[in-house]
C-alpha distance (Angstrom), angle and dihedral (degrees) to the residues before:
residue distance angle dihedral
M1 . . .
D2 3.80 . .
L3 3.81 104.8 .
G4 3.79 91.5 -159.0
I5 3.81 95.5 -131.8
A6 3.80 101.6 104.0
G7 3.80 109.6 143.4
K8 3.80 94.5 21.7
R9 3.80 119.3 127.2
A10 3.80 123.2 -127.2
L11 3.78 134.5 -167.9
V12 3.80 111.8 -151.5
T13 3.79 117.7 -177.9
A14 3.81 126.0 -154.5
S15 3.79 87.0 16.7
S16 3.80 105.2 143.0
K17 3.81 92.2 95.6
G18 3.78 144.4 -7.2
L19 3.78 122.8 23.2
G20 3.80 94.0 -14.8
L21 3.78 90.5 56.3
G22 3.80 90.1 46.9
C23 3.81 89.1 56.2
A24 3.81 92.9 46.0
R25 3.81 91.8 50.8
A26 3.80 93.4 48.3
L27 3.79 91.9 50.0
A28 3.80 90.8 47.5
E29 3.81 89.1 51.9
A30 3.83 86.1 56.4
D31 3.83 87.7 55.6
V32 3.80 95.1 -105.6
D33 3.81 117.7 150.3
L34 3.79 114.0 -127.5
V35 3.75 144.6 -142.7
M36 3.79 105.9 -164.6
N37 3.78 126.3 -165.7
A38 3.79 134.6 -174.2
R39 3.79 137.9 143.7
G40 3.80 96.0 -115.4
A41 3.79 108.7 73.4
D42 3.82 95.9 -166.6
D43 3.81 95.4 49.8
L44 3.79 89.7 44.6
A45 3.80 92.6 51.8
R46 3.80 91.9 49.9
A47 3.80 92.4 48.9
A48 3.81 92.8 47.3
D49 3.81 93.0 47.9
A50 3.80 91.3 50.4
I51 3.81 91.7 51.3
R52 3.81 92.6 48.1
E53 3.78 91.3 50.5
E54 3.81 96.2 45.1
F55 3.80 101.5 39.3
G56 3.81 105.7 20.5
V57 3.80 95.4 -134.9
S58 3.79 126.8 137.2
V59 3.80 111.7 -94.6
S60 3.80 125.9 -173.2
E61 3.78 116.3 -170.6
V62 3.79 124.2 -155.6
P63 3.81 114.6 -177.5
G64 3.79 115.5 -154.8
D65 3.77 145.9 98.3
I66 3.81 106.4 -73.3
T67 3.83 89.8 -156.8
N68 3.82 89.6 61.7
E69 3.81 111.6 88.1
A70 3.81 95.7 -140.0
D71 3.80 93.3 47.9
R72 3.79 90.6 45.2
E73 3.80 90.8 54.4
R74 3.82 90.1 52.4
V75 3.80 90.3 51.6
L76 3.79 92.8 47.9
T77 3.80 91.8 47.8
E78 3.80 90.6 54.1
A79 3.79 92.5 44.6
A80 3.83 91.1 52.2
D81 3.81 101.0 -164.1
P82 3.80 102.8 -33.2
D83 3.79 123.1 -150.7
I84 3.82 90.3 -137.4
L85 3.79 130.1 36.7
V86 3.80 123.5 -168.3
T87 3.80 112.4 -176.4
N88 3.76 120.4 -159.4
A89 3.79 136.6 158.1
G90 3.76 133.6 167.0
G91 3.78 115.9 -93.6
P92 3.80 122.4 -111.2
P93 3.81 119.5 -101.1
P94 3.80 122.0 -80.2
G95 3.76 122.1 -114.1
M96 3.78 147.7 123.6
W97 3.79 125.9 -61.3
T98 3.78 88.4 -108.5
D99 3.81 91.8 59.3
W100 3.80 99.7 65.0
S101 3.78 128.4 86.8
R102 3.78 129.1 -168.3
D103 3.81 89.1 -95.5
D104 3.81 90.3 54.7
F105 3.80 90.2 55.2
L106 3.80 92.1 46.3
G107 3.80 90.0 52.2
A108 3.79 91.7 50.4
L109 3.80 92.4 47.3
D110 3.79 91.2 49.0
A111 3.80 94.3 50.8
N112 3.79 101.8 36.7
M113 3.81 104.2 29.5
L114 3.80 115.3 14.7
T115 3.82 96.7 42.5
P116 3.84 95.2 53.7
I117 3.79 88.5 45.6
A118 3.82 90.9 52.0
L119 3.82 90.5 49.6
M120 3.79 92.0 49.8
K121 3.80 92.8 48.1
A122 3.80 89.1 52.4
C123 3.82 96.3 47.3
L124 3.80 105.1 33.9
P125 3.83 99.3 72.2
Q126 3.81 93.8 63.3
M127 3.81 92.2 41.7
I128 3.80 88.3 54.1
A129 3.81 90.8 48.0
N130 3.83 89.3 50.6
E131 3.82 90.6 47.2
W132 3.81 89.4 -131.2
G133 3.77 134.8 77.5
R134 3.78 143.7 133.3
V135 3.80 128.7 -146.7
V136 3.79 123.5 -176.9
N137 3.80 120.7 -178.8
I138 3.79 118.3 -161.7
T139 3.79 105.9 -141.9
S140 3.83 127.5 148.3
Q141 3.78 144.5 -89.2
S142 3.81 84.8 -112.8
V143 3.81 87.5 80.4
K144 3.81 87.4 70.6
S145 3.79 97.7 31.7
P146 3.82 114.2 17.9
I147 3.79 115.5 -135.8
A148 3.81 114.1 -136.6
V149 3.81 97.6 -136.9
L150 3.81 93.0 45.0
G151 3.80 98.4 64.2
L152 3.80 93.6 139.0
S153 3.79 91.8 52.7
N154 3.82 92.9 42.2
A155 3.80 91.3 55.8
A156 3.80 99.1 43.4
R157 3.79 97.5 43.5
A158 3.78 92.5 45.9
G159 3.79 87.9 56.9
L160 3.80 91.5 52.0
T161 3.81 89.9 48.6
G162 3.79 90.8 55.7
Y163 3.79 91.9 49.0
V164 3.80 92.5 50.0
A165 3.82 92.5 48.0
G166 3.78 90.8 65.5
T167 3.78 100.7 31.2
A168 3.82 95.1 50.4
R169 3.78 90.7 58.6
Q170 3.79 92.9 47.9
V171 3.80 94.5 54.5
A172 3.83 98.5 37.0
P173 3.84 94.2 88.6
S174 3.82 87.4 63.9
G175 3.81 94.1 57.5
V176 3.79 93.4 -100.7
T177 3.80 120.3 129.2
I178 3.80 128.7 -163.6
N179 3.80 120.4 -169.2
N180 3.78 137.1 161.4
L181 3.80 127.3 -131.7
L182 3.80 113.2 -149.7
P183 3.80 111.1 -158.4
G184 3.73 123.6 -160.9
I185 3.77 117.4 -160.0
H186 3.80 113.3 -34.0
A187 3.78 130.8 179.2
T188 3.81 95.9 -95.4
D189 3.81 138.4 117.1
R190 3.83 87.8 -88.2
A191 3.81 90.2 60.3
T192 3.78 90.7 48.4
S193 3.80 90.1 51.7
L194 3.81 92.6 50.2
D195 3.80 92.6 45.2
T196 3.78 90.3 49.1
G197 3.80 89.7 54.5
V198 3.82 91.6 52.0
S199 3.79 90.2 45.5
E200 3.78 92.5 54.2
Q201 3.79 94.0 42.4
K202 3.82 94.8 50.2
G203 3.79 98.9 32.1
I204 3.80 93.2 -121.7
S205 3.80 132.7 124.4
I206 3.79 121.8 -88.6
D207 3.82 88.9 -115.2
E208 3.80 89.8 55.1
A209 3.80 90.8 47.5
R210 3.80 90.3 51.4
A211 3.80 91.9 47.5
E212 3.80 89.9 52.7
R213 3.79 91.3 52.3
E214 3.81 93.9 44.7
A215 3.80 88.8 54.4
T216 3.83 89.0 62.6
I217 3.83 92.2 56.4
P218 3.82 116.6 82.4
A219 3.83 89.7 -142.4
R220 3.85 87.0 54.6
R221 3.77 93.3 -137.8
Y222 3.77 143.5 70.9
G223 3.77 119.1 -97.2
T224 3.80 121.9 -109.5
A225 3.77 129.4 -123.4
D226 3.81 90.2 -126.2
E227 3.80 95.6 58.3
F228 3.79 90.6 44.0
G229 3.81 89.9 51.1
A230 3.80 91.9 50.0
T231 3.80 90.3 56.3
C232 3.79 90.6 48.6
A233 3.80 91.5 50.8
F234 3.81 91.1 51.5
L235 3.82 90.7 52.4
C236 3.81 87.0 52.8
S237 3.79 92.9 49.6
Q238 3.77 132.6 101.1
H239 3.81 87.9 -108.6
A240 3.81 95.2 63.7
G241 3.80 100.7 62.4
F242 3.81 92.5 115.3
I243 3.83 93.9 54.7
V244 3.80 104.4 93.5
G245 3.80 131.0 170.6
Q246 3.79 95.7 -12.2
N247 3.79 130.6 154.1
I248 3.78 105.9 -145.2
L249 3.80 119.5 -164.5
L250 3.80 120.6 -142.2
D251 3.77 98.9 178.3
G252 3.78 109.2 119.9
G253 3.80 89.8 -107.1
A254 3.79 95.3 -58.2
V255 3.81 93.6 134.9
N256 3.80 110.6 60.8
L257 3.80 110.4 -152.3
S258 3.78 125.5 164.8
M259 3.80 93.3 -159.1
């Protein structure tokens, strides 16, 4: 399918690996030029080089911490009013309710709620002026079904979901869509980190920990970054203009909702 976005320009944050990289690759396959950001300069450079070589699109790379205001301004300056914005940031660490201080919650809110909001506020005005734009926020399945050990993530991402619910409907008349992608467990570094925690807690191997988690997913496997990226690219396409303010699960059926 031709997504109809060839020649558009996209900013994808936290895109040197994992789900962010999956989104960047899928957009590049649709002939979208990219501005890629991540904290690790070396990983970012490798990812950008691979995309240039495989897809032949223009790729600018801006290493830095997107949650830091100065770094964020550098990224936004390089992106220069993108047509497409994909926000992504690593989730806060798991734990028990007794583990988290006020500063822990502020850090989670800054990374997983306030930073995507700041990026949207910076990019939306020009999208509205152009009467076309796409925003996709990578959040979590925990928005639909909170996960006990991910209280920091549950709280921050729920706040972002509420913000998007109103904002998406305010900008939709201008041809701008905002939607959220809610990943379940995917084969990324985040999954490895979570499986490692279970492995250490239960005294089992990482493979056993992964097998236990896969058994809880109706699809009986982890998702892949490529299939996640393909869904993101469709939401950014010309065909998705009637999808507004939605929270779309990609979780292999793990969350069971009747509506």
